[in-house]
DRENKE-328874 format. One record per residue: residue in one letter; y, z, x of N, C-alpha, C in turn. Coordinates in steps of 0.05 Angstrom, whole numbers, padded with zeros to 5 digits, always signed. Layout:
<recs>
AYZXYZXYZX ...
</recs>
This chain:
<recs>
M+01255+01692+01233+01278+01709+01250+01280+01692+01270 K+01302+01683+01284+01307+01670+01304+01318+01693+01331 G+01321+01678+01352+01331+01697+01378+01312+01710+01397 P+01318+01727+01413+01302+01730+01434+01281+01749+01419 T+01254+01744+01435+01228+01761+01433+01221+01769+01449 V+01204+01792+01444+01184+01806+01467+01176+01792+01489 L+01166+01771+01475+01143+01753+01489+01168+01738+01514 S+01186+01732+01499+01206+01712+01513+01215+01731+01539 I+01220+01755+01538+01230+01774+01558+01203+01771+01575 F+01180+01773+01568+01158+01785+01581+01149+01757+01594 H+01153+01729+01589+01153+01705+01604+01175+01705+01624 Y+01202+01707+01616+01224+01711+01641+01224+01734+01659 A+01209+01757+01654+01197+01773+01675+01181+01762+01694 T+01161+01747+01675+01137+01744+01697+01136+01722+01709 F+01154+01705+01704+01157+01680+01717+01187+01675+01733 T+01205+01675+01715+01233+01675+01720+01243+01699+01750 L+01229+01720+01743+01229+01745+01763+01210+01744+01779 A+01191+01731+01774+01166+01734+01792+01149+01758+01786 L+01148+01771+01767+01137+01800+01765+01108+01799+01759 K+01099+01771+01758+01072+01768+01749+01053+01789+01769 S+01051+01782+01790+01030+01799+01811+01039+01823+01809 F+01065+01834+01811+01069+01863+01810+01058+01874+01793 L+01064+01867+01764+01045+01877+01742+01020+01879+01743 N+01010+01861+01759+00980+01867+01757+00967+01881+01782 Q+00982+01887+01804+00981+01903+01824+01008+01925+01828 P+01012+01944+01815+01036+01953+01817+01029+01982+01834 G+01011+01984+01855+01008+02001+01867+00985+02021+01857 D+00975+02008+01838+00955+02031+01816+00932+02038+01838 G+00927+02064+01843+00912+02084+01853+00886+02092+01836 R+00883+02083+01812+00864+02093+01796+00839+02079+01807 M+00813+02095+01808+00791+02088+01814+00777+02082+01794 Q+00765+02054+01792+00748+02038+01773+00762+02041+01739 P+00789+02033+01745+00802+02031+01716+00798+02015+01699 E+00795+02022+01669+00779+02012+01647+00806+01994+01639 I+00829+02004+01635+00850+01989+01623+00868+01974+01650 P+00877+01943+01648+00887+01930+01662+00918+01948+01670 A+00921+01950+01698+00948+01959+01706+00967+01944+01697 S+00965+01919+01690+00981+01901+01684+00993+01909+01653 C+00975+01924+01640+00983+01929+01607+01000+01952+01606 L+00988+01970+01623+01000+02004+01628+01029+01997+01644 S+01039+01978+01662+01056+01974+01673+01079+01964+01651 W+01066+01939+01647+01086+01927+01628+01096+01941+01597 S+01071+01964+01593+01079+01974+01570+01103+01997+01576 L+01109+02011+01597+01129+02022+01611+01155+02011+01615 I+01151+01981+01622+01178+01970+01622+01191+01955+01591 L+01171+01956+01571+01172+01947+01548+01181+01969+01534 G+01171+01994+01533+01182+02018+01524+01203+02026+01525 A+01217+02017+01551+01246+02029+01554+01266+02011+01544 I+01257+01983+01540+01276+01959+01534+01276+01965+01499 L+01250+01975+01488+01257+01981+01464+01267+02007+01456 R+01263+02030+01470+01277+02046+01471+01258+02073+01450 L+01234+02066+01465+01218+02086+01456+01209+02104+01480 N+01217+02132+01474+01226+02151+01496+01196+02169+01508 S+01171+02162+01490+01153+02179+01499+01132+02165+01500 A+01107+02172+01512+01082+02164+01513+01066+02161+01490 N+01072+02180+01471+01054+02178+01442+01068+02156+01421 R+01094+02144+01433+01106+02124+01416+01100+02100+01429 L+01098+02099+01453+01083+02068+01467+01051+02062+01454 E+01040+02091+01454+01011+02088+01442+01015+02078+01414 W+01035+02088+01395+01038+02075+01374+01042+02046+01374 L+01061+02036+01391+01068+02010+01390+01045+01995+01398 A+01028+02001+01412+01009+01984+01425+00990+01978+01407 H+00982+01997+01382+00969+01997+01362+00977+01986+01340 S+01006+01982+01333+01026+01979+01306+01031+01952+01307 A+01031+01940+01334+01042+01906+01334+01021+01891+01341 D+01027+01865+01340+01015+01842+01351+01016+01844+01377 R+00997+01850+01391+00995+01852+01419+00999+01829+01438 G+00987+01803+01419+00993+01777+01430+01023+01781+01441 Q+01046+01787+01415+01070+01783+01420+01081+01801+01440 L+01075+01825+01442+01081+01840+01457+01074+01839+01486 G+01056+01824+01491+01042+01815+01521+01025+01835+01535 L+01010+01848+01512+00993+01872+01518+00965+01861+01512 A+00943+01861+01531+00922+01854+01531+00903+01867+01515 T+00911+01895+01514+00890+01912+01497+00909+01941+01491 G+00904+01959+01473+00913+01988+01472+00902+02003+01488 F+00920+02024+01489+00917+02047+01501+00921+02074+01491 G+00915+02094+01508+00923+02123+01493+00950+02136+01511 D+00959+02156+01502+00984+02166+01526+00965+02181+01548 D+00938+02187+01548+00928+02203+01563+00926+02180+01585 A+00920+02155+01578+00915+02131+01600+00944+02130+01614 L+00968+02132+01604+00992+02123+01614+01000+02151+01636 A+00991+02177+01627+00993+02200+01645+00975+02197+01670 Y+00952+02189+01665+00929+02185+01692+00944+02164+01712 F+00955+02151+01695+00965+02113+01715+00983+02128+01721 T+01002+02137+01718+01030+02147+01724+01025+02164+01748 E+01004+02183+01745+01004+02206+01770+00990+02190+01796 R+00978+02167+01794+00965+02154+01818+00984+02126+01826 V+01002+02124+01815+01018+02094+01818+01034+02102+01845 D+01031+02085+01868+01048+02090+01894+01072+02076+01890 A+01102+02097+01883+01122+02092+01875+01141+02073+01895 E+01128+02068+01921+01138+02058+01941+01140+02021+01939 V+01106+02020+01923+01111+01995+01912+01133+01985+01895 I+01137+02003+01874+01154+01996+01856+01182+01992+01867 R+01190+02013+01885+01212+02001+01901+01214+01982+01909 H+01198+01974+01926+01195+01940+01941+01207+01928+01917 R+01192+01924+01900+01190+01904+01879+01222+01901+01866 L+01239+01932+01860+01259+01933+01850+01279+01912+01874 A+01277+01924+01897+01290+01909+01916+01287+01880+01914 A+01263+01870+01911+01254+01839+01917+01267+01826+01889 T+01265+01837+01868+01283+01824+01851+01312+01825+01854 L+01325+01840+01863+01357+01839+01868+01352+01816+01892 K+01338+01817+01910+01346+01795+01929+01343+01769+01914 L+01325+01763+01899+01313+01741+01884+01344+01738+01864 A+01358+01751+01855+01375+01748+01840+01401+01742+01853 K+01406+01752+01879+01423+01739+01886+01419+01711+01903 S+01401+01709+01909+01393+01682+01916+01394+01658+01892 N+01392+01669+01869+01397+01654+01842+01424+01648+01831 K+01441+01669+01850+01472+01663+01844+01478+01689+01821 V+01469+01705+01820+01477+01726+01803+01499+01737+01804 F+01505+01745+01833+01527+01760+01839+01548+01743+01858 D+01551+01718+01846+01569+01694+01857+01599+01704+01853 E+01604+01719+01825+01628+01716+01820+01646+01742+01836 T+01633+01757+01854+01646+01773+01868+01643+01771+01893 A+01667+01782+01910+01662+01772+01943+01651+01798+01957 F+01642+01821+01942+01636+01846+01951+01615+01861+01939 I+01588+01855+01936+01565+01870+01928+01561+01899+01941 G+01570+01916+01920+01572+01945+01929+01549+01961+01917 L+01542+01982+01935+01519+02001+01923+01538+02029+01918 A+01532+02039+01894+01542+02066+01891+01517+02081+01891 I+01526+02112+01905+01507+02132+01904+01518+02157+01895 D+01502+02168+01871+01506+02190+01867+01479+02211+01850 G+01494+02234+01844+01462+02251+01835+01466+02262+01808 T+01443+02262+01796+01450+02282+01775+01423+02300+01765 G+01423+02313+01743+01396+02322+01737+01384+02310+01710 A+01355+02315+01699+01353+02302+01680+01319+02314+01677 G+01311+02315+01651+01284+02320+01645+01286+02354+01638 R+01307+02364+01625+01295+02393+01622+01272+02409+01606 T+01265+02421+01619+01237+02433+01605+01230+02460+01604 L+01212+02475+01583+01214+02503+01584+01189+02506+01596 K+01171+02483+01603+01150+02489+01609+01138+02500+01639 T+01112+02503+01641+01109+02509+01669+01120+02491+01688 S+01130+02502+01711+01146+02487+01726+01131+02470+01748 C+01136+02446+01757+01127+02430+01775+01140+02427+01799 P+01131+02419+01822+01151+02421+01851+01174+02411+01855 L+01177+02393+01833+01205+02383+01833+01222+02399+01812 C+01213+02419+01798+01236+02437+01784+01256+02451+01790 H+01277+02452+01782+01304+02473+01796+01299+02487+01771 P+01298+02516+01779+01304+02531+01759+01335+02535+01755 I+01343+02536+01724+01370+02542+01717+01366+02568+01703 K+01387+02581+01715+01394+02613+01700+01418+02618+01694 D+01412+02642+01676+01442+02645+01658+01453+02664+01679 T+01486+02676+01669+01499+02697+01688+01484+02720+01700 E+01463+02727+01683+01452+02751+01689+01422+02745+01698 G+01425+02721+01712+01396+02713+01725+01370+02708+01715 K+01372+02704+01688+01354+02701+01669+01344+02674+01669 L+01321+02665+01672+01308+02636+01673+01315+02625+01645 I+01335+02600+01642+01336+02589+01611+01317+02564+01615 C+01312+02551+01639+01296+02526+01631+01294+02513+01667 H+01280+02493+01664+01278+02479+01690+01293+02455+01684 L+01298+02439+01708+01309+02409+01710+01307+02399+01737 H+01299+02373+01728+01297+02363+01755+01318+02343+01772 H+01326+02340+01791+01348+02330+01807+01342+02307+01821 F+01358+02288+01819+01360+02262+01837+01371+02249+01848 V+01380+02228+01866+01394+02209+01877+01394+02187+01862 M+01411+02172+01854+01401+02141+01848+01419+02123+01866 V+01408+02101+01872+01430+02080+01882+01430+02058+01859 S+01454+02041+01860+01459+02023+01838+01474+01998+01849 V+01470+01974+01846+01489+01954+01847+01509+01956+01839 V+01532+01953+01845+01565+01957+01826+01579+01933+01838 G+01599+01930+01824+01620+01912+01832+01618+01887+01831 S+01597+01883+01815+01588+01849+01810+01593+01841+01782 G+01599+01856+01763+01599+01845+01742+01570+01850+01722 I+01551+01867+01738+01523+01871+01725+01516+01893+01739 T+01515+01915+01727+01505+01942+01741+01475+01946+01745 L+01461+01947+01765+01432+01943+01764+01420+01970+01784 P+01421+01997+01768+01407+02014+01788+01377+02008+01796 F+01367+02012+01829+01352+02005+01833+01328+02021+01853 D+01342+02048+01852+01330+02067+01867+01327+02095+01859 I+01310+02113+01865+01311+02140+01854+01299+02157+01879 E+01308+02182+01886+01302+02194+01905+01306+02229+01898 P+01280+02233+01887+01281+02261+01872+01281+02285+01897 Y+01294+02306+01887+01289+02326+01909+01280+02358+01901 K+01273+02372+01920+01256+02395+01905+01279+02417+01912 P+01272+02436+01905+01293+02460+01908+01292+02471+01936 G+01306+02474+01950+01311+02476+01984+01319+02452+01995 D+01317+02433+01983+01326+02405+01989+01357+02403+01979 S+01371+02385+01982+01399+02380+01974+01402+02347+01965 E+01420+02351+01948+01436+02319+01935+01447+02301+01958 Y+01455+02323+01981+01469+02299+02002+01450+02289+02022 A+01428+02306+02025+01408+02296+02047+01393+02273+02028 A+01385+02276+01998+01367+02257+01982+01389+02230+01985 G+01415+02232+01985+01428+02217+01986+01432+02199+02011 K+01424+02211+02034+01423+02193+02063+01398+02183+02062 R+01377+02191+02049+01354+02183+02053+01350+02157+02025 V+01361+02161+02004+01360+02135+01989+01377+02109+02000 L+01400+02119+02016+01418+02099+02030+01408+02083+02051 K+01389+02099+02066+01375+02082+02085+01351+02064+02076 R+01340+02079+02053+01313+02061+02053+01325+02037+02028 A+01351+02038+02017+01360+02016+02005+01371+01995+02016 V+01382+02002+02043+01391+01980+02061+01365+01970+02075 S+01345+01985+02076+01332+01970+02097+01303+01952+02075 H+01304+01965+02049+01287+01944+02030+01309+01917+02027 L+01332+01922+02022+01350+01897+02012+01354+01878+02037 G+01357+01895+02065+01364+01876+02083+01395+01884+02092 P+01408+01878+02110+01432+01891+02122+01458+01877+02110 R+01453+01853+02102+01468+01831+02100+01475+01832+02064 F+01456+01849+02050+01458+01842+02020+01482+01851+02008 A+01485+01884+02015+01515+01893+02005+01537+01897+02025 G+01560+01887+02013+01586+01889+02028+01596+01911+02030 Y+01597+01937+02015+01600+01963+02017+01585+01984+02000 V+01588+02010+02004+01575+02035+01992+01595+02050+01983 V+01600+02058+01960+01612+02075+01946+01604+02105+01937 A+01615+02122+01947+01607+02150+01938+01629+02170+01930 D+01620+02192+01918+01635+02219+01912+01643+02230+01931 G+01656+02250+01928+01669+02275+01951+01651+02286+01964 K+01634+02293+01945+01611+02308+01963+01594+02292+01983 F+01594+02270+01984+01587+02250+02008+01604+02250+02029 A+01633+02256+02021+01652+02251+02045+01648+02270+02071 T+01629+02268+02080+01620+02286+02107+01618+02270+02129 A+01619+02277+02150+01614+02259+02176+01583+02255+02173 P+01563+02270+02172+01535+02261+02174+01529+02238+02161 F+01536+02238+02130+01537+02212+02110+01551+02187+02120 L+01571+02195+02123+01595+02177+02138+01581+02162+02160 H+01568+02176+02184+01554+02165+02205+01528+02152+02194 T+01512+02156+02176+01492+02147+02160+01498+02119+02156 A+01521+02116+02139+01528+02088+02129+01532+02074+02161 D+01550+02082+02178+01551+02070+02199+01530+02058+02211 E+01507+02073+02210+01479+02073+02224+01468+02041+02208 V+01473+02048+02179+01462+02018+02171+01477+01996+02166 K+01499+02003+02175+01520+01983+02185+01531+01967+02154 V+01540+01988+02135+01555+01981+02108+01581+02004+02117 P+01604+01984+02106+01627+02001+02101+01625+02018+02082 I+01634+02043+02080+01641+02059+02066+01667+02069+02050 L+01663+02071+02023+01686+02089+02009+01678+02110+01997 A+01695+02133+02004+01681+02161+01997+01713+02174+01977 R+01712+02186+01961+01732+02207+01947+01735+02226+01970 L+01765+02225+01972+01776+02250+01985+01783+02274+01973 K+01770+02298+01975+01776+02317+01958+01778+02344+01980 D+01779+02370+01964+01784+02387+01984+01765+02404+02002 N+01739+02388+02004+01723+02391+02020+01734+02382+02046 L+01747+02366+02051+01753+02356+02079+01787+02365+02077 P+01797+02396+02086+01821+02407+02081+01844+02389+02097 E+01831+02390+02124+01857+02380+02146+01867+02348+02139 L+01845+02334+02126+01851+02306+02123+01871+02308+02093 S+01861+02323+02078+01874+02323+02054+01904+02334+02055 A+01904+02351+02073+01938+02360+02083+01953+02340+02094 A+01937+02325+02111+01955+02309+02122+01970+02284+02102 V+01948+02278+02084+01953+02259+02066+01976+02268+02042 E+01969+02294+02035+01992+02305+02022+02021+02304+02031 A+02020+02317+02058+02045+02311+02071+02058+02286+02077 R+02045+02267+02075+02056+02243+02087+02066+02226+02058 L+02045+02224+02038+02047+02214+02015+02064+02222+01995 S+02062+02245+01995+02078+02260+01970+02102+02255+01972 Q+02118+02250+01991+02145+02246+01996+02154+02215+01999 S+02136+02201+01995+02134+02165+02005+02134+02153+01980 T+02147+02127+01977+02144+02106+01957+02116+02094+01958 P+02111+02083+01933+02085+02070+01934+02084+02050+01955 S+02064+02035+01969+02055+02012+01981+02059+01995+01964 M+02051+01997+01941+02043+01967+01915+02045+01984+01889 T+02059+01963+01874+02051+01975+01842+02040+01944+01827 F+02015+01955+01807+02013+01930+01797+01992+01931+01771 Q+01993+01923+01751+01978+01925+01725+01946+01926+01730 H+01933+01939+01723+01906+01941+01718+01902+01947+01686 G+01897+01924+01676+01889+01919+01642+01919+01925+01632 P+01909+01949+01617+01942+01961+01605+01955+01980+01621 D+01944+01992+01644+01951+02014+01662+01972+02003+01677 R+01987+02021+01689+02004+02016+01708+01994+02028+01736 I+01991+02019+01763+01978+02028+01782+02002+02030+01807 E+02004+02054+01817+02022+02062+01837+01998+02058+01865 V+02007+02057+01882+01983+02051+01907+01999+02058+01933 W+01983+02078+01945+01993+02082+01973+01974+02087+01991 D+01982+02071+02018+01952+02061+02031+01961+02060+02061 G+01947+02077+02075+01946+02081+02112+01919+02082+02124 D+01927+02067+02144+01902+02063+02157+01898+02082+02187 D+01922+02101+02190+01924+02112+02214+01924+02141+02208 F+01903+02151+02195+01908+02178+02195+01875+02190+02212 D+01879+02213+02229+01867+02224+02246+01842+02232+02232 P+01820+02222+02247+01789+02235+02241+01789+02260+02241 W+01773+02280+02225+01768+02310+02239+01747+02305+02253 E+01747+02337+02261+01733+02337+02287+01706+02323+02302 T+01692+02330+02271+01659+02321+02277+01660+02287+02263 L+01675+02273+02260+01674+02247+02252+01684+02233+02278 N+01666+02211+02281+01669+02193+02302+01679+02163+02304 W+01698+02167+02283+01714+02139+02283+01741+02144+02288 S+01748+02120+02301+01776+02124+02318+01799+02128+02295 T+01792+02121+02273+01820+02130+02251+01806+02124+02223 V+01824+02136+02206+01816+02142+02174+01835+02125+02161 R+01822+02105+02145+01845+02093+02122+01840+02109+02097 V+01861+02116+02081+01866+02134+02060+01885+02120+02046 M+01871+02110+02018+01886+02099+01995+01884+02124+01973 R+01919+02125+01963+01921+02142+01947+01936+02129+01916 Y+01915+02133+01893+01934+02115+01870+01934+02133+01852 R+01947+02126+01836+01966+02139+01813+01960+02116+01786 Q+01945+02132+01766+01944+02113+01745+01957+02124+01724 H+01972+02111+01712+01997+02113+01686+01981+02104+01664 K+01964+02107+01645+01951+02104+01627+01977+02103+01596 M+01969+02085+01581+01987+02083+01558+01996+02106+01544 N+01975+02125+01537+01978+02147+01526+01994+02175+01537 G+02007+02165+01568+02019+02185+01577+02006+02196+01599 T+01977+02196+01601+01964+02206+01618+01968+02198+01646 I+01966+02215+01671+01967+02206+01696+01949+02214+01708 I+01924+02196+01721+01906+02200+01741+01909+02191+01767 Q+01902+02215+01789+01911+02213+01811+01884+02219+01829 A+01881+02201+01845+01855+02200+01866+01858+02192+01890 D+01848+02204+01906+01850+02196+01945+01820+02186+01946 W+01816+02168+01970+01799+02158+01977+01803+02148+02008 L+01774+02154+02020+01781+02142+02047+01754+02123+02056 T+01759+02111+02075+01748+02087+02083+01748+02080+02113 N+01730+02064+02123+01729+02058+02142+01733+02022+02152 F+01741+02015+02127+01747+01984+02120+01779+01984+02137 S+01778+01958+02154+01800+01954+02160+01823+01942+02138 M+01850+01940+02141+01868+01926+02122+01862+01901+02125 A+01857+01888+02150+01852+01862+02150+01828+01851+02132 K+01805+01867+02130+01779+01863+02116+01786+01865+02085 L+01806+01885+02085+01802+01893+02055+01830+01899+02043 G+01842+01884+02026+01872+01889+02014+01868+01911+01999 T+01898+01922+01996+01901+01948+01976+01890+01947+01952 R+01897+01921+01938+01884+01919+01912+01850+01916+01911 S+01837+01908+01930+01811+01910+01933+01801+01934+01939 F+01816+01949+01955+01809+01975+01960+01806+01993+01933 F+01825+01988+01915+01827+01998+01894+01804+01994+01874 K+01795+01967+01872+01785+01957+01853+01752+01971+01862 L+01743+01964+01889+01723+01979+01897+01719+02006+01891 A+01738+02020+01896+01740+02051+01896+01730+02057+01866 K+01740+02036+01843+01737+02043+01817+01705+02038+01808 S+01699+02021+01822+01666+02011+01819+01648+02035+01817 R+01661+02052+01832+01637+02076+01830+01636+02093+01803 W+01647+02084+01781+01647+02091+01756+01627+02080+01737 E+01610+02061+01753+01592+02040+01743+01569+02060+01740 I+01565+02069+01757+01542+02089+01764+01541+02117+01739 E+01556+02119+01738+01558+02140+01717+01560+02129+01692 N+01573+02107+01685+01569+02095+01653+01551+02083+01648 Q+01542+02063+01667+01521+02043+01661+01493+02054+01675 G+01498+02070+01693+01468+02082+01705+01461+02109+01688 F+01477+02130+01698+01465+02159+01687+01468+02160+01652 N+01494+02147+01641+01494+02152+01618+01475+02138+01604 D+01479+02110+01606+01462+02096+01592+01434+02100+01590 G+01422+02117+01617+01398+02120+01627+01387+02146+01602 K+01407+02169+01609+01400+02187+01593+01402+02184+01560 N+01427+02169+01553+01427+02168+01523+01413+02150+01508 L+01408+02126+01526+01396+02107+01510+01368+02100+01525 Y+01358+02099+01543+01335+02090+01553+01313+02112+01562 G+01323+02135+01548+01300+02163+01552+01300+02171+01583 M+01314+02172+01606+01317+02179+01624+01314+02210+01622 E+01325+02225+01601+01324+02251+01597+01294+02267+01593 H+01271+02239+01575+01250+02255+01561+01232+02258+01588 I+01212+02274+01589+01191+02279+01609+01163+02265+01592 Q+01158+02239+01594+01131+02232+01585+01110+02250+01597 H+01112+02252+01623+01085+02272+01641+01093+02286+01653 H+01094+02310+01653+01105+02328+01672+01088+02333+01696 H+01091+02316+01711+01078+02313+01743+01097+02302+01762 P+01101+02305+01778+01120+02298+01800+01119+02266+01804 N+01099+02259+01816+01096+02229+01816+01094+02209+01794 S+01092+02224+01767+01098+02213+01743+01123+02216+01736 L+01137+02232+01737+01170+02233+01732+01187+02212+01751 L+01174+02210+01775+01185+02188+01795+01179+02158+01783 V+01154+02156+01776+01144+02130+01770+01156+02119+01745 N+01162+02143+01724+01173+02130+01701+01201+02124+01703 W+01213+02141+01718+01238+02128+01728+01247+02107+01739 L+01227+02097+01760+01230+02071+01770+01218+02048+01754 F+01206+02052+01734+01198+02028+01711+01227+02025+01698 L+01235+02060+01685+01258+02054+01675+01276+02030+01684 L+01283+02035+01712+01299+02021+01732+01296+01997+01733 L+01272+01994+01724+01260+01959+01729+01267+01946+01700 A+01259+01966+01685+01263+01959+01652+01300+01949+01651 L+01312+01966+01661+01343+01952+01659+01348+01929+01675 M+01335+01930+01695+01341+01907+01706+01334+01878+01690 I+01306+01881+01687+01302+01858+01668+01321+01852+01653 E+01322+01875+01628+01344+01873+01604+01372+01860+01616 R+01377+01870+01633+01413+01870+01639+01408+01837+01654 L+01392+01825+01668+01387+01805+01680+01385+01781+01658 Y+01366+01784+01640+01363+01771+01613+01385+01769+01601 R+01397+01786+01584+01415+01789+01564+01443+01782+01577 I+01454+01788+01602+01484+01777+01611+01478+01756+01629 R+01461+01757+01640+01462+01727+01655+01440+01699+01644 Y+01414+01710+01638+01399+01686+01625+01410+01676+01599 L+01410+01704+01582+01417+01687+01551+01447+01671+01552 H+01464+01687+01571+01490+01682+01570+01500+01650+01577 R+01479+01633+01589+01489+01611+01599+01496+01590+01575 G+01521+01582+01584+01536+01558+01562+01560+01576+01552 S+01563+01568+01534+01596+01576+01517+01589+01601+01495 H+01563+01606+01488+01559+01623+01466+01564+01654+01477 P+01573+01673+01458+01582+01697+01464+01555+01706+01474 R+01562+01731+01491+01538+01745+01506+01534+01771+01480 I+01508+01778+01479+01499+01798+01461+01499+01825+01472 T+01501+01844+01456+01504+01870+01465+01472+01883+01472 A+01468+01905+01488+01441+01917+01488+01433+01924+01464 M+01452+01932+01446+01435+01945+01423+01429+01921+01406 Q+01438+01898+01402+01435+01873+01385+01412+01864+01400 L+01407+01863+01428+01383+01853+01435+01359+01873+01428 K+01366+01896+01426+01341+01913+01427+01333+01915+01383 D+01353+01912+01379+01353+01905+01347+01334+01876+01340 T+01347+01853+01357+01334+01834+01349+01303+01835+01361 L+01293+01849+01380+01266+01841+01392+01252+01861+01368 W+01259+01881+01356+01247+01898+01334+01244+01877+01312 L+01259+01866+01298+01255+01849+01282+01239+01827+01279 N+01240+01813+01305+01215+01792+01311+01191+01801+01315 L+01185+01830+01313+01154+01839+01321+01144+01835+01295 T+01114+01829+01297+01099+01830+01270+01076+01848+01280 P+01071+01859+01255+01055+01883+01254+01026+01877+01262 A+01011+01892+01272+00982+01888+01278+00962+01879+01256 G+00950+01852+01262+00930+01849+01241+00941+01829+01220 S+00969+01821+01224+00979+01804+01202+00973+01773+01200 N+00971+01766+01174+00963+01738+01179+00979+01719+01182 T+00993+01704+01197+01020+01688+01202+01018+01658+01196 S+00992+01652+01189+00986+01621+01192+00999+01612+01165 
</recs>
């Protein structure tokens, strides 16, 4: 069977993406470990790429396939993975994710875009009926009866560059908030990546508040945020002006016709220390007759960001929903709890993001050199499975 193999991805990760030292030293906090950290850290990455959602399945893989072809030095049990993830320093993984993005940028992975974006959004994952952990949020029915527990976090992803790469997660406990976690992850992302990596940050309407916009100002990254009813004064001013006016521009976006209104002289609300607010309204006419309308605000000037580019950057927010949360939950096991421990949850999620980064850089950029067609994530996964050799088989 020809095509990509697990070992070829392992070599790509360790050498091309310079992950060898990280896999050997991923922030392992175990005392006198018997199983090498490189074996356990690579198995977590490999499990996500092969879409094995549990520690039991990873244990099975390590004992069922030729470990030389897997890039694994030894087998292990699911309890070893639990013990390992409880003690890994998540900050080491976060730094490695950011360093891999910077390496990708220096290797011209993002050269097809003028603006590299950072999208921030929150979600919940990992429902459980078991005893709660410190990150568990109780979910109750209308009568106040406990249904289950859920874990909430905010994620940040590279968007707008033709390849969506989530790279950090910030969980938050009950009593904390998505909003506060979003500010923390934005500050940390820019600190790890450097001030000139990203050209903008894009977020949903719940982040369109003065403190969050000021946080973006603080890290010196222009921001685009959805304008909704949580800003009633600005929303009313936008509606009064734009509802009776003709579009500033009309253009095609794929099969859809787009009408756009763009004004850069709206007054800021009382707590926002901007001198003026720029607002774009777009109305998207789809071929089936559906009309989608949305308002967005930004501190980009018209001289630095044209109207069409404003529309394109606003639309990039959906990448974190579709290629981040949806893919992560439905395909790569983000919903599954491998070990119900707060540090294990975070570490498993961060390793999942690293696996997504490796898989997408390998499949979309590395394998796509030349004129041959790009393979899908499902095709890559299936090919990897077909190329695996059972443990103990004689291939001579």
